[in-house]
MDAnalysis code that builds the backbone (N, CA, C; Angstrom):
import MDAnalysis as mda
import numpy as np

u = mda.Universe.empty(351, n_residues=117, atom_resindex=np.repeat(np.arange(117), 3), trajectory=True)
u.add_TopologyAttr("name", ["N", "CA", "C"] * 117)
u.add_TopologyAttr("resid", np.arange(1, 118))
u.add_TopologyAttr("resname", ["UNK", "UNK", "UNK", "UNK", "UNK", "UNK", "UNK", "UNK", "UNK", "UNK", "UNK", "UNK", "UNK", "UNK", "UNK", "UNK", "UNK", "UNK", "UNK", "UNK", "UNK", "UNK", "UNK", "UNK", "UNK", "UNK", "UNK", "UNK", "UNK", "UNK", "UNK", "UNK", "UNK", "UNK", "UNK", "UNK", "UNK", "UNK", "UNK", "UNK", "UNK", "UNK", "UNK", "UNK", "UNK", "UNK", "UNK", "UNK", "UNK", "UNK", "UNK", "UNK", "UNK", "UNK", "UNK", "UNK", "UNK", "UNK", "UNK", "UNK", "UNK", "UNK", "UNK", "UNK", "UNK", "UNK", "UNK", "UNK", "UNK", "UNK", "UNK", "UNK", "UNK", "UNK", "UNK", "UNK", "UNK", "UNK", "UNK", "UNK", "UNK", "UNK", "UNK", "UNK", "UNK", "UNK", "UNK", "UNK", "UNK", "UNK", "UNK", "UNK", "UNK", "UNK", "UNK", "UNK", "UNK", "UNK", "UNK", "UNK", "UNK", "UNK", "UNK", "UNK", "UNK", "UNK", "UNK", "UNK", "UNK", "UNK", "UNK", "UNK", "UNK", "UNK", "UNK", "UNK", "UNK"])
u.atoms.positions = np.array([
    [15.168, -61.247, 35.816],
    [15.872, -60.763, 34.649],
    [15.151, -61.156, 33.368],
    [14.658, -62.375, 33.263],
    [13.947, -62.842, 32.084],
    [12.674, -62.055, 31.831],
    [11.969, -61.649, 32.906],
    [10.735, -60.888, 32.762],
    [11.013, -59.506, 32.191],
    [12.112, -58.891, 32.577],
    [12.473, -57.564, 32.070],
    [12.771, -57.641, 30.581],
    [13.539, -58.624, 30.182],
    [13.878, -58.786, 28.760],
    [12.614, -59.049, 27.958],
    [11.740, -59.915, 28.456],
    [10.494, -60.225, 27.768],
    [9.623, -58.971, 27.648],
    [9.533, -58.171, 28.703],
    [8.741, -56.941, 28.669],
    [9.293, -55.967, 27.637],
    [10.611, -55.829, 27.605],
    [11.229, -54.935, 26.624],
    [10.994, -55.440, 25.211],
    [11.039, -56.739, 25.020],
    [10.798, -57.319, 23.707],
    [9.360, -57.045, 23.267],
    [8.409, -57.199, 24.163],
    [7.013, -56.936, 23.833],
    [6.819, -55.469, 23.468],
    [7.404, -54.561, 24.240],
    [7.308, -53.130, 23.946],
    [7.957, -52.827, 22.600],
    [9.129, -53.400, 22.351],
    [9.836, -53.181, 21.092],
    [9.002, -53.665, 19.908],
    [8.393, -54.836, 20.037],
    [7.559, -55.362, 18.958],
    [6.319, -54.503, 18.739],
    [5.736, -54.009, 19.808],
    [4.558, -53.150, 19.682],
    [4.914, -51.847, 18.975],
    [6.048, -51.260, 19.329],
    [6.499, -50.036, 18.678],
    [6.798, -50.310, 17.206],
    [7.467, -51.411, 16.923],
    [7.782, -51.760, 15.532],
    [6.512, -51.945, 14.715],
    [5.502, -52.566, 15.286],
    [4.238, -52.752, 14.578],
    [3.563, -51.414, 14.307],
    [3.585, -50.518, 15.287],
    [2.979, -49.203, 15.106],
    [3.722, -48.408, 14.051],
    [5.028, -48.431, 14.078],
    [5.832, -47.721, 13.091],
    [5.623, -48.331, 11.711],
    [5.488, -49.622, 11.641],
    [5.264, -50.291, 10.362],
    [4.014, -49.789, 9.673],
    [2.987, -49.414, 10.406],
    [1.775, -48.880, 9.810],
    [1.991, -47.480, 9.272],
    [3.035, -46.808, 9.741],
    [3.261, -45.437, 9.321],
    [4.314, -45.301, 8.232],
    [4.805, -46.398, 7.690],
    [5.817, -46.331, 6.656],
    [5.195, -46.308, 5.273],
    [5.833, -45.615, 4.309],
    [5.306, -45.591, 2.952],
    [5.173, -46.999, 2.399],
    [4.144, -47.213, 1.596],
    [3.945, -48.502, 0.967],
    [3.203, -49.495, 1.831],
    [2.842, -49.104, 3.024],
    [2.113, -49.993, 3.931],
    [0.685, -49.489, 4.020],
    [-0.263, -50.383, 3.967],
    [-1.674, -49.991, 4.024],
    [-1.976, -49.273, 5.325],
    [-3.029, -48.459, 5.300],
    [-3.433, -47.727, 6.493],
    [-3.998, -48.646, 7.552],
    [-4.347, -48.075, 8.654],
    [-4.887, -48.843, 9.768],
    [-6.202, -49.505, 9.373],
    [-6.451, -50.651, 9.938],
    [-7.658, -51.411, 9.626],
    [-8.923, -50.643, 10.015],
    [-8.815, -49.786, 11.026],
    [-10.001, -49.052, 11.463],
    [-10.242, -47.785, 10.641],
    [-9.376, -47.497, 9.658],
    [-9.559, -46.347, 8.788],
    [-9.127, -45.033, 9.414],
    [-8.476, -45.067, 10.556],
    [-8.061, -43.843, 11.215],
    [-6.947, -43.153, 10.423],
    [-6.798, -41.869, 10.653],
    [-5.768, -41.101, 9.982],
    [-4.402, -41.479, 10.527],
    [-3.457, -41.666, 9.631],
    [-2.085, -42.005, 10.011],
    [-1.147, -41.009, 9.348],
    [-0.020, -40.722, 9.959],
    [1.002, -39.892, 9.352],
    [2.058, -40.779, 8.735],
    [2.534, -40.392, 7.565],
    [3.538, -41.165, 6.860],
    [4.609, -40.215, 6.348],
    [5.746, -40.758, 5.994],
    [6.852, -39.964, 5.482],
    [6.539, -39.427, 4.086],
    [7.054, -38.241, 3.772],
    [6.891, -37.676, 2.437],
    [8.124, -36.873, 2.076],
    [8.797, -37.242, 1.006],
    [10.004, -36.521, 0.610],
    [9.693, -35.192, -0.057],
    [8.467, -34.987, -0.565],
    [8.107, -33.713, -1.179],
    [8.079, -32.593, -0.145],
    [7.976, -32.947, 1.106],
    [7.900, -31.962, 2.175],
    [8.903, -32.307, 3.276],
    [10.108, -32.658, 2.890],
    [11.061, -33.110, 3.898],
    [11.741, -31.979, 4.652],
    [11.638, -30.744, 4.178],
    [12.280, -29.640, 4.889],
    [11.283, -28.563, 5.324],
    [9.998, -28.925, 5.341],
    [8.981, -27.963, 5.748],
    [8.503, -27.074, 4.622],
    [8.948, -27.359, 3.379],
    [8.504, -26.613, 2.205],
    [8.246, -27.595, 1.079],
    [7.278, -27.261, 0.238],
    [6.989, -28.093, -0.930],
    [6.685, -27.175, -2.109],
    [7.054, -27.624, -3.304],
    [6.821, -26.864, -4.526],
    [5.832, -27.626, -5.401],
    [4.796, -26.935, -5.840],
    [3.766, -27.567, -6.666],
    [4.352, -27.964, -8.015],
    [4.170, -29.231, -8.395],
    [4.659, -29.707, -9.692],
    [3.630, -29.445, -10.791],
    [2.397, -29.159, -10.413],
    [1.284, -28.802, -11.306],
    [0.386, -27.844, -10.534],
    [-0.573, -27.225, -11.209],
    [-1.600, -26.489, -10.468],
    [-2.351, -27.507, -9.625],
    [-2.522, -27.231, -8.356],
    [-3.105, -28.229, -7.453],
    [-4.049, -27.574, -6.445],
    [-5.164, -28.238, -6.205],
    [-6.189, -27.733, -5.282],
    [-5.718, -27.822, -3.840],
    [-6.063, -26.807, -3.076],
    [-5.894, -26.800, -1.622],
    [-7.314, -26.866, -1.067],
    [-7.593, -27.866, -0.231],
    [-8.964, -28.127, 0.220],
    [-9.093, -28.029, 1.746],
    [-10.341, -28.016, 2.212],
    [-10.616, -27.890, 3.647],
    [-10.391, -29.191, 4.408],
    [-10.340, -30.326, 3.710],
    [-10.066, -31.605, 4.352],
    [-9.440, -32.540, 3.320],
    [-9.138, -33.752, 3.725],
    [-8.431, -34.711, 2.881],
    [-9.379, -35.514, 1.993],
    [-10.124, -34.801, 1.169],
    [-11.068, -35.428, 0.256],
    [-11.183, -34.556, -0.992],
    [-11.275, -35.189, -2.153],
    [-11.438, -34.420, -3.387],
    [-12.804, -33.748, -3.470],
    [-13.741, -34.140, -2.622],
    [-15.050, -33.482, -2.594],
    [-15.125, -32.370, -1.548],
    [-14.063, -32.183, -0.781],
    [-14.035, -31.112, 0.228],
    [-14.002, -29.747, -0.475],
    [-14.475, -28.745, 0.215],
    [-14.511, -27.395, -0.345],
    [-13.110, -26.921, -0.734],
    [-13.046, -26.215, -1.850],
    [-11.793, -25.666, -2.352],
    [-11.440, -24.398, -1.577],
    [-10.230, -24.339, -1.057],
    [-9.742, -23.138, -0.376],
    [-9.127, -22.207, -1.421],
    [-8.215, -22.751, -2.230],
    [-7.549, -22.016, -3.303],
    [-6.817, -23.037, -4.174],
    [-6.093, -22.546, -5.149],
    [-5.273, -23.410, -5.997],
    [-3.834, -22.934, -5.914],
    [-2.933, -23.846, -5.633],
    [-1.504, -23.541, -5.682],
    [-1.080, -23.678, -7.142],
    [-0.397, -22.701, -7.649],
    [0.031, -22.727, -9.042],
    [1.354, -23.465, -9.187],
    [1.528, -24.094, -10.341],
    [2.754, -24.824, -10.637],
    [3.960, -23.924, -10.359],
    [4.916, -24.465, -9.606],
    [6.137, -23.737, -9.264],
    [6.071, -22.968, -7.958],
    [4.877, -22.763, -7.397],
    [4.773, -22.066, -6.120],
    [5.286, -22.952, -4.994],
    [5.950, -22.335, -4.028],
    [6.429, -23.046, -2.847],
    [5.570, -22.650, -1.654],
    [5.119, -23.662, -0.931],
    [4.283, -23.464, 0.250],
    [4.970, -24.125, 1.441],
    [4.693, -23.638, 2.632],
    [5.147, -24.311, 3.856],
    [4.254, -25.532, 4.062],
    [4.802, -26.553, 4.698],
    [4.040, -27.782, 4.916],
    [4.519, -28.475, 6.181],
    [3.739, -29.451, 6.629],
    [4.095, -30.256, 7.793],
    [5.236, -31.186, 7.414],
    [6.443, -30.842, 7.792],
    [7.636, -31.584, 7.366],
    [7.534, -33.073, 7.643],
    [7.857, -33.856, 6.624],
    [7.950, -35.319, 6.718],
    [6.664, -36.013, 7.135],
    [5.514, -35.420, 6.851],
    [4.293, -36.117, 7.244],
    [3.236, -36.049, 6.158],
    [2.679, -37.177, 5.881],
    [1.562, -37.293, 4.954],
    [0.402, -37.895, 5.721],
    [-0.778, -37.361, 5.493],
    [-1.974, -37.851, 6.152],
    [-2.716, -38.739, 5.155],
    [-3.109, -39.922, 5.587],
    [-3.899, -40.776, 4.716],
    [-5.314, -40.227, 4.662],
    [-5.818, -40.064, 3.447],
    [-7.151, -39.505, 3.274],
    [-7.859, -40.149, 2.107],
    [-8.777, -39.396, 1.511],
    [-9.546, -39.896, 0.393],
    [-8.677, -40.215, -0.817],
    [-9.118, -41.165, -1.617],
    [-8.378, -41.588, -2.813],
    [-8.480, -40.540, -3.903],
    [-7.433, -40.433, -4.715],
    [-7.412, -39.489, -5.826],
    [-6.541, -40.028, -6.952],
    [-6.774, -39.480, -8.139],
    [-5.901, -39.692, -9.292],
    [-5.521, -38.299, -9.766],
    [-4.232, -37.980, -9.685],
    [-3.755, -36.650, -10.062],
    [-2.249, -36.669, -10.240],
    [-1.762, -35.839, -11.137],
    [-0.322, -35.623, -11.309],
    [0.457, -36.927, -11.482],
    [-0.105, -37.869, -12.215],
    [0.575, -39.134, -12.457],
    [0.405, -40.169, -11.365],
    [-0.354, -39.851, -10.338],
    [-0.628, -40.800, -9.251],
    [-2.038, -41.342, -9.424],
    [-2.178, -42.653, -9.468],
    [-3.494, -43.289, -9.555],
    [-3.830, -43.932, -8.217],
    [-5.041, -43.723, -7.773],
    [-5.532, -44.319, -6.535],
    [-4.684, -43.920, -5.324],
    [-4.142, -42.706, -5.354],
    [-3.346, -42.209, -4.230],
    [-4.239, -41.868, -3.046],
    [-3.667, -41.859, -1.861],
    [-4.428, -41.430, -0.685],
    [-3.567, -40.629, 0.286],
    [-2.402, -40.173, -0.156],
    [-1.536, -39.352, 0.678],
    [-1.821, -37.870, 0.488],
    [-2.048, -37.191, 1.563],
    [-2.330, -35.756, 1.564],
    [-1.386, -35.095, 2.560],
    [-1.144, -33.803, 2.416],
    [-0.493, -33.090, 3.496],
    [-1.033, -31.678, 3.616],
    [-0.746, -31.106, 4.763],
    [-1.222, -29.781, 5.121],
    [-0.220, -28.762, 4.615],
    [-0.693, -27.768, 3.855],
    [0.170, -26.699, 3.349],
    [-0.407, -25.352, 3.774],
    [0.452, -24.354, 3.823],
    [-0.005, -23.025, 4.202],
    [0.966, -21.976, 3.691],
    [0.450, -20.767, 3.520],
    [1.263, -19.601, 3.209],
    [0.690, -18.434, 3.994],
    [1.036, -17.216, 3.618],
    [0.556, -16.055, 4.382],
    [-0.954, -15.841, 4.277],
    [-1.570, -16.371, 3.222],
    [-2.981, -16.093, 2.977],
    [-3.920, -17.293, 3.120],
    [-3.412, -18.500, 2.904],
    [-4.272, -19.683, 2.852],
    [-3.644, -20.857, 3.594],
    [-4.499, -21.794, 3.962],
    [-4.039, -23.046, 4.565],
    [-5.061, -24.126, 4.233],
    [-4.578, -25.342, 4.039],
    [-5.495, -26.438, 3.771],
    [-4.752, -27.706, 3.416],
    [-5.494, -28.676, 2.914],
    [-4.955, -29.996, 2.595],
    [-4.844, -30.162, 1.091],
    [-3.816, -30.869, 0.672],
    [-3.566, -31.073, -0.743],
    [-3.034, -32.474, -0.987],
    [-3.267, -32.974, -2.185],
    [-2.761, -34.315, -2.525],
    [-1.248, -34.256, -2.596],
    [-0.577, -35.216, -1.989],
    [0.890, -35.180, -1.931],
    [1.537, -35.511, -3.265],
    [0.809, -36.184, -4.171],
    [1.380, -36.580, -5.453],
    [1.650, -35.436, -6.404],
    [1.215, -34.223, -6.095],
    [1.392, -33.076, -6.985],
    [2.445, -32.092, -6.486],
    [3.289, -32.546, -5.616],
    [4.315, -31.670, -5.048],
    [5.677, -32.349, -5.169],
    [6.679, -31.559, -5.402],
    [8.024, -32.125, -5.535],
    [9.016, -31.383, -4.706],
])
């Protein structure tokens, strides 16, 4: 009986540690791997641009530009998930690294999460 409880405790702690890395305000993984995090700007599978914002081919400000979402446009997005990527300063966010995937009928790509509401 003690071994079962101990095993469950170890599994529970491992899951808690993994989830802790995916919560907002917690640094990314030490190995630099991509992690998904919560984002309220895309909590229902849609996000509205708070400013004109670049849509890029990857999670880096140096990635190729796909298009620009105009302020007020609503795009579909990966609900409740932000991908940690390259650092940016935009839309009142300094040194941000949260990105998410957005798409519409014509375009798809990655965008900084700080420019969506």
